[in-house]
ZASE-270634 format. One record per residue (C-alpha): residue number from 0; residue in one letter; chain; x negated, y, z negated. Coordinates in steps of 0.05 Angstrom, whole numbers. Each point is the difference from the previous one (the first is absolute). Example, Ala and Ser with C-alpha at 12.3 -4.5 7.8 and 13.67 -1.06 7.14 Angstrom:
BEGIN
{dodren 0 "A" "A" {-246 -90 -156}};
{dodren 1 "S" "A" {-27 69 13}};
% end
This chain:
BEGIN
{dodren 0 "M" "A" {1671 610 73}};
{dodren 1 "K" "A" {-21 -41 -62}};
{dodren 2 "K" "A" {36 -60 28}};
{dodren 3 "T" "A" {-38 6 66}};
{dodren 4 "I" "A" {-68 4 -36}};
{dodren 5 "F" "A" {17 -61 -43}};
{dodren 6 "I" "A" {18 -40 62}};
{dodren 7 "F" "A" {-65 20 34}};
{dodren 8 "L" "A" {-43 -19 -60}};
{dodren 9 "S" "A" {37 -67 -6}};
{dodren 10 "L" "A" {-14 -13 73}};
{dodren 11 "I" "A" {-75 14 -10}};
{dodren 12 "V" "A" {-3 -49 -59}};
{dodren 13 "A" "A" {38 -52 40}};
{dodren 14 "V" "A" {-47 7 59}};
{dodren 15 "S" "A" {-60 -5 -46}};
{dodren 16 "T" "A" {29 -62 -33}};
{dodren 17 "V" "A" {13 -33 67}};
{dodren 18 "N" "A" {-71 16 24}};
{dodren 19 "A" "A" {-31 -29 -63}};
{dodren 20 "Q" "A" {43 -62 3}};
{dodren 21 "K" "A" {-14 -11 73}};
{dodren 22 "G" "A" {-75 10 -9}};
{dodren 23 "I" "A" {-59 -47 -11}};
{dodren 24 "N" "A" {2 -48 -58}};
{dodren 25 "F" "A" {-62 -15 -44}};
{dodren 26 "N" "A" {-2 -54 -54}};
{dodren 27 "L" "A" {-34 24 -64}};
{dodren 28 "I" "A" {-24 -53 -48}};
{dodren 29 "Y" "A" {-8 42 -63}};
{dodren 30 "A" "A" {65 -1 -41}};
{dodren 31 "A" "A" {21 -30 -65}};
{dodren 32 "G" "A" {42 -63 12}};
{dodren 33 "G" "A" {-3 2 75}};
{dodren 34 "K" "A" {-24 44 57}};
{dodren 35 "M" "A" {18 66 30}};
{dodren 36 "L" "A" {21 17 71}};
{dodren 37 "M" "A" {-16 67 32}};
{dodren 38 "C" "A" {34 26 63}};
{dodren 39 "V" "A" {-29 62 33}};
{dodren 40 "D" "A" {17 44 61}};
{dodren 41 "S" "A" {-4 -37 66}};
{dodren 42 "S" "A" {-46 55 26}};
{dodren 43 "A" "A" {-53 -10 -54}};
{dodren 44 "K" "A" {-65 -29 26}};
{dodren 45 "N" "A" {-55 11 -52}};
{dodren 46 "V" "A" {28 -40 -58}};
{dodren 47 "V" "A" {-46 -34 -52}};
{dodren 48 "Y" "A" {36 -42 -51}};
{dodren 49 "S" "A" {-9 -47 -59}};
{dodren 50 "L" "A" {-72 19 -17}};
{dodren 51 "G" "A" {-25 -33 -64}};
{dodren 52 "F" "A" {-58 19 -44}};
{dodren 53 "P" "A" {-46 -42 -46}};
{dodren 54 "N" "A" {5 52 -56}};
{dodren 55 "Q" "A" {75 9 8}};
{dodren 56 "P" "A" {27 -72 0}};
{dodren 57 "Y" "A" {75 18 2}};
{dodren 58 "T" "A" {-4 61 46}};
{dodren 59 "S" "A" {20 1 74}};
{dodren 60 "F" "A" {-16 61 42}};
{dodren 61 "N" "A" {38 18 64}};
{dodren 62 "Y" "A" {-25 56 44}};
{dodren 63 "L" "A" {54 32 44}};
{dodren 64 "P" "A" {-28 63 31}};
{dodren 65 "E" "A" {47 1 60}};
{dodren 66 "V" "A" {64 -24 -34}};
{dodren 67 "N" "A" {59 46 -15}};
{dodren 68 "N" "A" {46 -46 -38}};
{dodren 69 "V" "A" {-11 -68 -33}};
{dodren 70 "S" "A" {51 -51 -23}};
{dodren 71 "I" "A" {-23 -42 -58}};
{dodren 72 "S" "A" {32 -64 -26}};
{dodren 73 "I" "A" {-19 -56 -48}};
{dodren 74 "N" "A" {12 -74 11}};
{dodren 75 "F" "A" {6 -51 -56}};
{dodren 76 "R" "A" {-3 -76 6}};
{dodren 77 "K" "A" {63 -38 -18}};
{dodren 78 "N" "A" {-29 -28 -64}};
{dodren 79 "I" "A" {-21 68 -28}};
{dodren 80 "S" "A" {38 31 -58}};
{dodren 81 "V" "A" {10 68 33}};
{dodren 82 "Q" "A" {33 29 -62}};
{dodren 83 "H" "A" {-67 0 -36}};
{dodren 84 "Y" "A" {-32 49 50}};
{dodren 85 "R" "A" {-6 75 -6}};
{dodren 86 "Y" "A" {-24 52 49}};
{dodren 87 "T" "A" {-21 73 1}};
{dodren 88 "I" "A" {-4 46 61}};
{dodren 89 "L" "A" {-44 61 2}};
{dodren 90 "V" "A" {-5 53 54}};
{dodren 91 "D" "A" {-64 40 -3}};
{dodren 92 "N" "A" {-11 -30 -70}};
{dodren 93 "K" "A" {67 25 -25}};
{dodren 94 "P" "A" {51 -54 -20}};
{dodren 95 "I" "A" {67 -1 38}};
{dodren 96 "V" "A" {18 -69 -28}};
{dodren 97 "L" "A" {-27 -20 -68}};
{dodren 98 "N" "A" {-3 -71 -27}};
{dodren 99 "K" "A" {64 -22 35}};
{dodren 100 "S" "A" {25 -72 5}};
{dodren 101 "I" "A" {18 -33 66}};
{dodren 102 "D" "A" {73 9 20}};
{dodren 103 "M" "A" {22 -73 5}};
{dodren 104 "S" "A" {61 19 42}};
{dodren 105 "Q" "A" {-44 28 54}};
{dodren 106 "L" "A" {-39 -65 11}};
{dodren 107 "K" "A" {9 -33 68}};
{dodren 108 "D" "A" {-28 -63 29}};
{dodren 109 "T" "A" {-51 11 55}};
{dodren 110 "H" "A" {-60 -29 37}};
{dodren 111 "A" "A" {-53 49 -24}};
{dodren 112 "G" "A" {-46 19 56}};
{dodren 113 "G" "A" {23 -58 44}};
{dodren 114 "D" "A" {-18 -54 -51}};
{dodren 115 "E" "A" {43 -64 -1}};
{dodren 116 "E" "A" {7 4 -76}};
{dodren 117 "I" "A" {64 35 -25}};
{dodren 118 "F" "A" {-12 61 -44}};
{dodren 119 "R" "A" {45 45 -39}};
{dodren 120 "S" "A" {-12 71 23}};
{dodren 121 "T" "A" {18 70 -22}};
{dodren 122 "T" "A" {-20 68 28}};
{dodren 123 "F" "A" {-32 55 -42}};
{dodren 124 "G" "A" {19 50 52}};
{dodren 125 "I" "A" {-24 41 59}};
{dodren 126 "F" "A" {-52 52 -17}};
{dodren 127 "P" "A" {-30 58 39}};
{dodren 128 "I" "A" {-75 -15 -4}};
{dodren 129 "K" "A" {-32 56 42}};
{dodren 130 "D" "A" {-50 37 -45}};
{dodren 131 "K" "A" {25 -39 -60}};
{dodren 132 "I" "A" {-23 -56 -46}};
{dodren 133 "I" "A" {52 -51 -21}};
{dodren 134 "T" "A" {-18 -49 -55}};
{dodren 135 "I" "A" {43 -60 -19}};
{dodren 136 "I" "A" {-18 -36 -65}};
{dodren 137 "T" "A" {31 -68 -17}};
{dodren 138 "Y" "A" {-9 -47 -58}};
{dodren 139 "D" "A" {32 -59 -37}};
{dodren 140 "I" "A" {22 18 -71}};
{dodren 141 "K" "A" {-25 -69 -21}};
{dodren 142 "K" "A" {-69 17 28}};
{dodren 143 "P" "A" {-6 75 -13}};
{dodren 144 "Q" "A" {-76 -2 6}};
{dodren 145 "D" "A" {6 -17 75}};
{dodren 146 "V" "A" {20 65 32}};
{dodren 147 "Y" "A" {3 1 77}};
{dodren 148 "K" "A" {-9 65 36}};
{dodren 149 "N" "A" {15 14 74}};
{dodren 150 "I" "A" {-24 67 26}};
{dodren 151 "F" "A" {27 29 66}};
{dodren 152 "Y" "A" {-48 56 20}};
{dodren 153 "G" "A" {25 49 52}};
{dodren 154 "K" "A" {-52 55 -11}};
{dodren 155 "P" "A" {-67 7 35}};
{dodren 156 "I" "A" {-53 -36 -41}};
{dodren 157 "P" "A" {-48 52 -29}};
{dodren 158 "R" "A" {-75 -6 12}};
{dodren 159 "A" "A" {-37 -16 -65}};
{dodren 160 "K" "A" {-47 52 -29}};
{dodren 161 "I" "A" {-61 -12 -43}};
{dodren 162 "L" "A" {1 48 -58}};
{dodren 163 "S" "A" {-69 -16 -28}};
{dodren 164 "F" "A" {-59 -47 -5}};
{dodren 165 "S" "A" {-34 -15 -66}};
{dodren 166 "K" "A" {-64 -35 -19}};
{dodren 167 "R" "A" {-2 -37 -66}};
{dodren 168 "F" "A" {-65 -4 -38}};
{dodren 169 "K" "A" {-22 -28 -67}};
{dodren 170 "T" "A" {-15 45 -59}};
{dodren 171 "D" "A" {-21 -11 -72}};
{dodren 172 "Q" "A" {73 9 -20}};
{dodren 173 "G" "A" {28 -46 54}};
{dodren 174 "V" "A" {15 25 70}};
{dodren 175 "D" "A" {12 67 33}};
{dodren 176 "Y" "A" {22 24 70}};
{dodren 177 "K" "A" {-26 48 52}};
{dodren 178 "W" "A" {56 27 44}};
{dodren 179 "I" "A" {5 24 72}};
{dodren 180 "I" "A" {66 37 5}};
{dodren 181 "N" "A" {36 8 67}};
{dodren 182 "P" "A" {-54 -33 41}};
{dodren 183 "K" "A" {-11 18 73}};
{dodren 184 "D" "A" {9 -47 58}};
{dodren 185 "R" "A" {-74 -14 -6}};
{dodren 186 "T" "A" {-28 -3 -71}};
{dodren 187 "R" "A" {-71 -14 -22}};
{dodren 188 "I" "A" {-9 -40 -63}};
{dodren 189 "A" "A" {-63 -26 -35}};
{dodren 190 "L" "A" {5 -62 -43}};
{dodren 191 "T" "A" {-57 -8 -50}};
{dodren 192 "E" "A" {-18 -58 -45}};
{dodren 193 "K" "A" {43 27 -57}};
{dodren 194 "E" "A" {63 5 42}};
{dodren 195 "D" "A" {37 -67 7}};
{dodren 196 "E" "A" {69 16 26}};
{dodren 197 "L" "A" {35 45 52}};
{dodren 198 "T" "A" {73 20 -10}};
{dodren 199 "I" "A" {47 24 55}};
{dodren 200 "V" "A" {60 41 -23}};
{dodren 201 "K" "A" {60 7 47}};
{dodren 202 "D" "A" {60 47 -3}};
{dodren 203 "I" "A" {62 -31 -31}};
{dodren 204 "S" "A" {61 -21 41}};
{dodren 205 "D" "A" {61 -45 -6}};
{dodren 206 "I" "A" {-31 -50 47}};
{dodren 207 "D" "A" {-71 -7 -26}};
{dodren 208 "Y" "A" {7 -75 6}};
{dodren 209 "L" "A" {6 8 75}};
{dodren 210 "Y" "A" {-72 25 8}};
{dodren 211 "Y" "A" {-62 -43 1}};
{dodren 212 "T" "A" {-73 22 -1}};
{dodren 213 "T" "A" {-59 -26 39}};
{dodren 214 "I" "A" {-73 22 2}};
{dodren 215 "K" "A" {-40 -12 64}};
{dodren 216 "D" "A" {-75 2 10}};
{dodren 217 "K" "A" {-6 47 60}};
{dodren 218 "Q" "A" {-68 -28 18}};
{dodren 219 "T" "A" {24 -72 8}};
{dodren 220 "N" "A" {75 15 9}};
{dodren 221 "K" "A" {16 -54 -52}};
{dodren 222 "I" "A" {52 6 -55}};
{dodren 223 "I" "A" {-37 -5 -68}};
{dodren 224 "F" "A" {60 15 -46}};
{dodren 225 "E" "A" {75 -8 3}};
{dodren 226 "S" "A" {54 12 -53}};
{dodren 227 "T" "A" {76 2 0}};
{dodren 228 "I" "A" {8 16 -74}};
{dodren 229 "W" "A" {0 69 -32}};
{dodren 230 "R" "A" {-13 10 -74}};
{dodren 231 "Y" "A" {41 48 -42}};
{dodren 232 "G" "A" {-13 32 -68}};
{dodren 233 "G" "A" {-75 12 5}};
{dodren 234 "I" "A" {7 70 30}};
{dodren 235 "I" "A" {56 49 -16}};
{dodren 236 "S" "A" {21 59 44}};
{dodren 237 "K" "A" {13 71 -24}};
{dodren 238 "E" "A" {74 -18 0}};
{dodren 239 "H" "A" {-17 -57 -49}};
{dodren 240 "E" "A" {14 -53 52}};
{dodren 241 "P" "A" {-46 -61 8}};
{dodren 242 "L" "A" {-37 4 66}};
{dodren 243 "P" "A" {-15 -62 41}};
{dodren 244 "D" "A" {-74 -18 3}};
{dodren 245 "I" "A" {-46 -57 22}};
{dodren 246 "N" "A" {-65 -20 -34}};
{dodren 247 "I" "A" {-57 -23 45}};
{dodren 248 "D" "A" {-62 -35 -25}};
{dodren 249 "K" "A" {-64 36 24}};
{dodren 250 "T" "A" {-31 -66 24}};
{dodren 251 "I" "A" {44 -2 63}};
{dodren 252 "F" "A" {-47 54 28}};
{dodren 253 "K" "A" {-61 -42 19}};
{dodren 254 "K" "A" {-38 57 33}};
{dodren 255 "S" "A" {2 75 10}};
{dodren 256 "G" "A" {41 24 59}};
{dodren 257 "D" "A" {70 21 24}};
{dodren 258 "Y" "A" {62 -37 -23}};
{dodren 259 "E" "A" {71 13 22}};
{dodren 260 "I" "A" {57 -1 -51}};
{dodren 261 "I" "A" {67 -16 34}};
{dodren 262 "I" "A" {68 5 -35}};
{dodren 263 "Q" "A" {60 -21 42}};
{dodren 264 "P" "A" {71 -29 -8}};
{dodren 265 "R" "A" {4 -76 4}};
{dodren 266 "I" "A" {48 0 59}};
{dodren 267 "K" "A" {-1 -41 64}};
{dodren 268 "W" "A" {7 58 47}};
{dodren 269 "T" "A" {34 -5 68}};
{dodren 270 "V" "A" {-22 69 22}};
{dodren 271 "S" "A" {-63 23 36}};
{dodren 272 "P" "A" {-68 5 -37}};
{dodren 273 "K" "A" {3 75 10}};
{dodren 274 "E" "A" {67 2 -37}};
{dodren 275 "I" "A" {-26 -47 -55}};
{dodren 276 "E" "A" {-59 46 -12}};
{dodren 277 "K" "A" {48 53 -27}};
{dodren 278 "Y" "A" {12 -43 -61}};
{dodren 279 "I" "A" {-72 -20 -14}};
{dodren 280 "T" "A" {-47 38 -47}};
{dodren 281 "R" "A" {-75 -4 14}};
{dodren 282 "Y" "A" {-58 25 -41}};
{dodren 283 "T" "A" {-74 -8 15}};
{dodren 284 "L" "A" {-43 -13 -61}};
{dodren 285 "S" "A" {-75 12 9}};
{dodren 286 "V" "A" {-30 -44 -54}};
{dodren 287 "T" "A" {-71 7 -25}};
{dodren 288 "L" "A" {-25 -56 -44}};
{dodren 289 "A" "A" {-57 21 -45}};
{dodren 290 "E" "A" {-26 -72 -10}};
{dodren 291 "E" "A" {41 -37 53}};
{dodren 292 "N" "A" {41 -35 -54}};
{dodren 293 "Y" "A" {-61 -30 -35}};
{dodren 294 "T" "A" {-10 11 -74}};
{dodren 295 "K" "A" {-69 16 -25}};
{dodren 296 "K" "A" {-5 -70 -28}};
{dodren 297 "E" "A" {21 -32 67}};
{dodren 298 "F" "A" {-46 47 39}};
{dodren 299 "F" "A" {-58 -18 -46}};
{dodren 300 "I" "A" {14 -75 6}};
{dodren 301 "Y" "A" {7 4 76}};
{dodren 302 "T" "A" {-64 41 5}};
{dodren 303 "L" "A" {-36 -50 -45}};
{dodren 304 "I" "A" {24 -59 42}};
{dodren 305 "V" "A" {-21 34 66}};
{dodren 306 "A" "A" {-67 20 -30}};
{dodren 307 "F" "A" {-11 -70 -26}};
{dodren 308 "A" "A" {19 -31 67}};
{dodren 309 "I" "A" {-47 48 38}};
{dodren 310 "G" "A" {-55 -13 -51}};
{dodren 311 "L" "A" {9 -76 5}};
{dodren 312 "V" "A" {-3 3 76}};
{dodren 313 "F" "A" {-62 44 -5}};
{dodren 314 "L" "A" {-34 -48 -48}};
{dodren 315 "I" "A" {16 -60 44}};
{dodren 316 "V" "A" {-26 36 62}};
{dodren 317 "L" "A" {-61 23 -39}};
{dodren 318 "Y" "A" {-13 -71 -25}};
{dodren 319 "F" "A" {1 -29 70}};
{dodren 320 "V" "A" {-42 57 28}};
{dodren 321 "K" "A" {-51 -9 -56}};
{dodren 322 "K" "A" {1 -75 11}};
{dodren 323 "R" "A" {-10 9 74}};
{dodren 324 "N" "A" {-55 52 -11}};
{dodren 325 "K" "A" {-34 -43 -52}};
{dodren 326 "K" "A" {1 -59 48}};
{dodren 327 "K" "A" {-26 46 55}};
{dodren 328 "I" "A" {-55 26 -46}};
{dodren 329 "V" "A" {-19 -71 -20}};
{dodren 330 "E" "A" {-3 -20 73}};
{dodren 331 "Q" "A" {-42 61 17}};
{dodren 332 "E" "A" {-46 -13 -59}};
{dodren 333 "Q" "A" {-8 -72 22}};
{dodren 334 "Q" "A" {-16 23 71}};
{dodren 335 "K" "A" {-48 52 -28}};
{dodren 336 "N" "A" {-34 -52 -45}};
{dodren 337 "T" "A" {-4 -49 58}};
{dodren 338 "A" "A" {-30 55 44}};
{dodren 339 "K" "A" {-50 17 -56}};
{dodren 340 "L" "A" {-21 -72 -6}};
{dodren 341 "Q" "A" {-9 -4 75}};
{dodren 342 "L" "A" {-37 67 -3}};
{dodren 343 "N" "A" {-46 -26 -54}};
{dodren 344 "S" "A" {-12 -63 41}};
{dodren 345 "I" "A" {-21 42 59}};
{dodren 346 "R" "A" {-44 44 -45}};
{dodren 347 "A" "A" {-31 -63 -28}};
{dodren 348 "Q" "A" {-16 -20 72}};
{dodren 349 "L" "A" {-29 69 16}};
{dodren 350 "N" "A" {-49 -1 -59}};
{dodren 351 "P" "A" {-37 -65 20}};
{dodren 352 "H" "A" {1 23 72}};
{dodren 353 "F" "A" {-34 66 -20}};
{dodren 354 "L" "A" {-50 -34 -46}};
{dodren 355 "F" "A" {-18 -51 53}};
{dodren 356 "N" "A" {-14 56 51}};
{dodren 357 "A" "A" {-42 39 -52}};
{dodren 358 "L" "A" {-41 -61 -19}};
{dodren 359 "S" "A" {-13 -13 74}};
{dodren 360 "G" "A" {-27 72 5}};
{dodren 361 "I" "A" {-48 -12 -59}};
{dodren 362 "Q" "A" {-23 -65 31}};
{dodren 363 "N" "A" {-12 35 67}};
{dodren 364 "L" "A" {-43 54 -33}};
{dodren 365 "M" "A" {-41 -52 -38}};
{dodren 366 "N" "A" {-11 -39 64}};
{dodren 367 "K" "A" {-28 64 32}};
{dodren 368 "N" "A" {-45 8 -61}};
{dodren 369 "E" "A" {30 68 -16}};
{dodren 370 "I" "A" {-7 -10 -75}};
{dodren 371 "D" "A" {11 73 -19}};
{dodren 372 "N" "A" {64 5 40}};
{dodren 373 "A" "A" {23 -67 -27}};
{dodren 374 "N" "A" {-10 26 -72}};
{dodren 375 "K" "A" {38 65 16}};
{dodren 376 "Y" "A" {54 -43 32}};
{dodren 377 "L" "A" {5 -43 -62}};
{dodren 378 "S" "A" {7 60 -47}};
{dodren 379 "K" "A" {57 29 43}};
{dodren 380 "F" "A" {30 -70 6}};
{dodren 381 "A" "A" {1 -8 -76}};
{dodren 382 "R" "A" {42 63 -12}};
{dodren 383 "L" "A" {43 -15 61}};
{dodren 384 "T" "A" {14 -71 -25}};
{dodren 385 "R" "A" {23 26 -68}};
{dodren 386 "N" "A" {50 47 35}};
{dodren 387 "V" "A" {24 -52 49}};
{dodren 388 "L" "A" {10 -54 -52}};
{dodren 389 "D" "A" {37 49 -47}};
{dodren 390 "D" "A" {73 -25 2}};
{dodren 391 "K" "A" {35 67 7}};
{dodren 392 "E" "A" {62 8 44}};
{dodren 393 "L" "A" {-10 75 10}};
{dodren 394 "I" "A" {-63 43 -1}};
{dodren 395 "S" "A" {-10 75 10}};
{dodren 396 "L" "A" {-23 29 66}};
{dodren 397 "S" "A" {-66 21 -34}};
{dodren 398 "Q" "A" {-12 -73 -20}};
{dodren 399 "E" "A" {17 -22 70}};
{dodren 400 "K" "A" {-50 51 27}};
{dodren 401 "T" "A" {-55 -25 -48}};
{dodren 402 "L" "A" {13 -72 21}};
{dodren 403 "L" "A" {-5 18 74}};
{dodren 404 "D" "A" {-63 41 -13}};
{dodren 405 "D" "A" {-34 -59 -34}};
{dodren 406 "Y" "A" {20 -47 55}};
{dodren 407 "L" "A" {-21 45 57}};
{dodren 408 "Q" "A" {-66 18 -33}};
{dodren 409 "M" "A" {-13 -73 -10}};
{dodren 410 "E" "A" {15 -16 73}};
{dodren 411 "Q" "A" {-43 59 22}};
{dodren 412 "L" "A" {-61 -38 -26}};
{dodren 413 "R" "A" {15 -54 51}};
{dodren 414 "F" "A" {24 38 61}};
{dodren 415 "G" "A" {-23 72 -8}};
{dodren 416 "F" "A" {65 34 23}};
{dodren 417 "K" "A" {28 67 -24}};
{dodren 418 "Y" "A" {66 12 -36}};
{dodren 419 "E" "A" {44 55 -29}};
{dodren 420 "I" "A" {57 0 -51}};
{dodren 421 "N" "A" {43 63 5}};
{dodren 422 "C" "A" {59 21 -44}};
{dodren 423 "S" "A" {52 55 6}};
{dodren 424 "E" "A" {-12 57 -48}};
{dodren 425 "N" "A" {72 -2 -26}};
{dodren 426 "L" "A" {-6 -74 -19}};
{dodren 427 "D" "A" {-12 -18 -73}};
{dodren 428 "L" "A" {-45 -61 5}};
{dodren 429 "D" "A" {1 -16 -74}};
{dodren 430 "N" "A" {76 -1 -8}};
{dodren 431 "V" "A" {23 -32 65}};
{dodren 432 "E" "A" {-2 -77 -3}};
{dodren 433 "I" "A" {4 -51 56}};
{dodren 434 "P" "A" {-2 -76 1}};
{dodren 435 "S" "A" {-72 -24 -14}};
{dodren 436 "M" "A" {-44 -22 59}};
{dodren 437 "L" "A" {51 30 49}};
{dodren 438 "L" "A" {-52 29 48}};
{dodren 439 "Q" "A" {-60 -45 -13}};
{dodren 440 "P" "A" {20 -55 49}};
{dodren 441 "F" "A" {9 51 56}};
{dodren 442 "V" "A" {-67 34 -16}};
{dodren 443 "E" "A" {-34 -69 -2}};
{dodren 444 "N" "A" {31 -16 68}};
{dodren 445 "A" "A" {-26 66 28}};
{dodren 446 "V" "A" {-71 -17 -24}};
{dodren 447 "K" "A" {0 -73 23}};
{dodren 448 "H" "A" {37 5 66}};
{dodren 449 "G" "A" {-11 74 16}};
{dodren 450 "I" "A" {-68 31 -13}};
{dodren 451 "S" "A" {-43 -58 -26}};
{dodren 452 "K" "A" {-36 -5 67}};
{dodren 453 "K" "A" {-10 76 9}};
{dodren 454 "A" "A" {-49 7 -57}};
{dodren 455 "T" "A" {-13 75 -14}};
{dodren 456 "D" "A" {47 21 56}};
{dodren 457 "G" "A" {60 -30 -36}};
{dodren 458 "K" "A" {47 45 -40}};
{dodren 459 "I" "A" {61 -10 -44}};
{dodren 460 "V" "A" {45 57 -23}};
{dodren 461 "I" "A" {51 -12 -56}};
{dodren 462 "T" "A" {53 53 -15}};
{dodren 463 "F" "A" {50 9 -57}};
{dodren 464 "T" "A" {54 49 24}};
{dodren 465 "K" "A" {63 30 -31}};
{dodren 466 "Q" "A" {56 12 50}};
{dodren 467 "A" "A" {61 28 -36}};
{dodren 468 "N" "A" {18 -56 -48}};
{dodren 469 "D" "A" {-36 -54 39}};
{dodren 470 "L" "A" {-71 -26 -13}};
{dodren 471 "V" "A" {-38 -17 64}};
{dodren 472 "L" "A" {-63 -43 -3}};
{dodren 473 "T" "A" {-43 -7 63}};
{dodren 474 "V" "A" {-62 -40 19}};
{dodren 475 "I" "A" {-34 21 65}};
{dodren 476 "D" "A" {-62 -33 31}};
{dodren 477 "N" "A" {-37 10 66}};
{dodren 478 "G" "A" {-10 -74 14}};
{dodren 479 "N" "A" {20 -40 61}};
{dodren 480 "G" "A" {71 -13 -26}};
{dodren 481 "F" "A" {38 -66 -2}};
{dodren 482 "D" "A" {62 -33 30}};
{dodren 483 "T" "A" {59 3 -48}};
{dodren 484 "E" "A" {34 -58 36}};
{dodren 485 "K" "A" {-55 -48 -21}};
{dodren 486 "K" "A" {7 -35 -66}};
{dodren 487 "N" "A" {-73 -10 -14}};
{dodren 488 "N" "A" {-14 72 -22}};
{dodren 489 "G" "A" {-20 -22 -69}};
{dodren 490 "L" "A" {34 -30 -61}};
{dodren 491 "G" "A" {0 67 -37}};
{dodren 492 "L" "A" {43 35 53}};
{dodren 493 "Q" "A" {50 -57 2}};
{dodren 494 "L" "A" {6 -1 -76}};
{dodren 495 "S" "A" {8 76 0}};
{dodren 496 "N" "A" {59 -4 49}};
{dodren 497 "S" "A" {34 -51 -45}};
{dodren 498 "R" "A" {-15 43 -61}};
{dodren 499 "I" "A" {32 62 31}};
{dodren 500 "A" "A" {63 -40 16}};
{dodren 501 "L" "A" {4 -21 -73}};
{dodren 502 "L" "A" {-13 71 -25}};
{dodren 503 "N" "A" {60 23 42}};
{dodren 504 "S" "A" {44 -52 -35}};
{dodren 505 "I" "A" {-22 25 -68}};
{dodren 506 "Y" "A" {-1 76 12}};
{dodren 507 "K" "A" {66 5 38}};
{dodren 508 "E" "A" {4 76 -8}};
{dodren 509 "N" "A" {-71 10 26}};
{dodren 510 "R" "A" {-13 -30 69}};
{dodren 511 "F" "A" {-71 -24 17}};
{dodren 512 "T" "A" {-12 11 75}};
{dodren 513 "L" "A" {-63 -28 34}};
{dodren 514 "A" "A" {-22 27 68}};
{dodren 515 "I" "A" {-61 -30 37}};
{dodren 516 "Q" "A" {-28 37 61}};
{dodren 517 "P" "A" {-60 -38 30}};
{dodren 518 "S" "A" {-39 26 61}};
{dodren 519 "T" "A" {-67 -10 33}};
{dodren 520 "N" "A" {-25 63 -34}};
{dodren 521 "G" "A" {21 -23 -69}};
{dodren 522 "S" "A" {60 -16 -43}};
{dodren 523 "K" "A" {47 38 -45}};
{dodren 524 "I" "A" {41 -32 -55}};
{dodren 525 "S" "A" {53 43 -34}};
{dodren 526 "L" "A" {37 -21 -62}};
{dodren 527 "T" "A" {59 45 -21}};
{dodren 528 "L" "A" {31 -4 -69}};
{dodren 529 "T" "A" {69 33 9}};
{dodren 530 "D" "A" {24 46 -57}};
{dodren 531 "W" "A" {-58 -24 -43}};
{dodren 532 "L" "A" {-19 69 -26}};
% end
């Protein structure tokens, strides 16, 4: 019975050996003095081999998840002193061969991996790899510092786990840490001005070097951080083992938002994305930046620069606005002064015109030998002349009424007509001012062209009326009227029209509107001063 069992076991080993030897060959470049050759089961499909790492310069990783047995051999070049080389074989980190020299009698000439160059080769053996880790270490005794390690990994690669996050902040004594133990898949973290560094702590494993870490901005989908190196010694576990960690500068987080931390093996997978996802660890970090990575000094400087720029732009705009307004005011003032000069010119023409008409009236009375009326006329004329020749731009309504009274009383001595001057009760005659001699030309026109031939039947009615904020001045006579289309209606009326046009150019906010309504039964002249009151 024992003999039968021994034969059966021998047969199994022989079959396994044949399968391994007739499998797929893979050249491995990491080996002291040469290179290794790996032969796996012909049925194996998902084989990843000869992975190198920046932080492990003499380590080669081979991932064999579907392999049952692996045959491993080493190949030396002809010029290599093979007797100087030593090797150690570990299975699941336990040595089965320890610091052994190469058996020179076992060396055979071969074309390693199909190369034309002749190598001397020896086999380490055929190893069952399913759910195991086989490590072969080789070195040259003349270069003991260069230790080459080949790892054949037949176990499922574990998914990395983040044990904690920590925030480092400055204190009076140096630095301190604020920990988040066993974080959830989504963790909220606030980074203030004091905190300058974020640390990620991973669980420890024999293949930490295989994992690399990236941080992705989930808003832009861009990678903002990547690291393949884990630090040891900064954080110690309860079992007094150094845990792998990564330090991340806070400044990589440019704004508040969600960031994804991804830890995954650095393997070129040949399986589906769904299968790959089993080996990837993902954490969402919701970061809140108290000052969006600006220090108080930087924030103050940036605020100062922005305020200065806005202030400068404001001053430049204000300068040009003021310059434009000043130019506009100067132009308006020039126009106003020009209008005033023209207005004074017209007024200077009205005064002699009025005086000439008055003197003609005196002469007419004297020619009629009406000495008493002529003397009365002269007394009225004297006071009227003083008022007319007084060079005032504005006079009160009461002064205007007095001037018109003197003039009409004076003309009554010649023509014998009647007149009235009426005022609204709500109108303050002493405090409301109008341009001097504004109505006199129209009243004179009513006397000369309206009622001069009607004697005592003639009548003139003058009214000062307040309508809302407007001042309305009217002159009504019962004369024979006149044709407004004719230009020979008297120099006073023509000058008055020109004067009103100039007054509108000076008082732009207060429109002067003249309306003349002549008829066979008389004439009505209305002068409206808009928003004057």
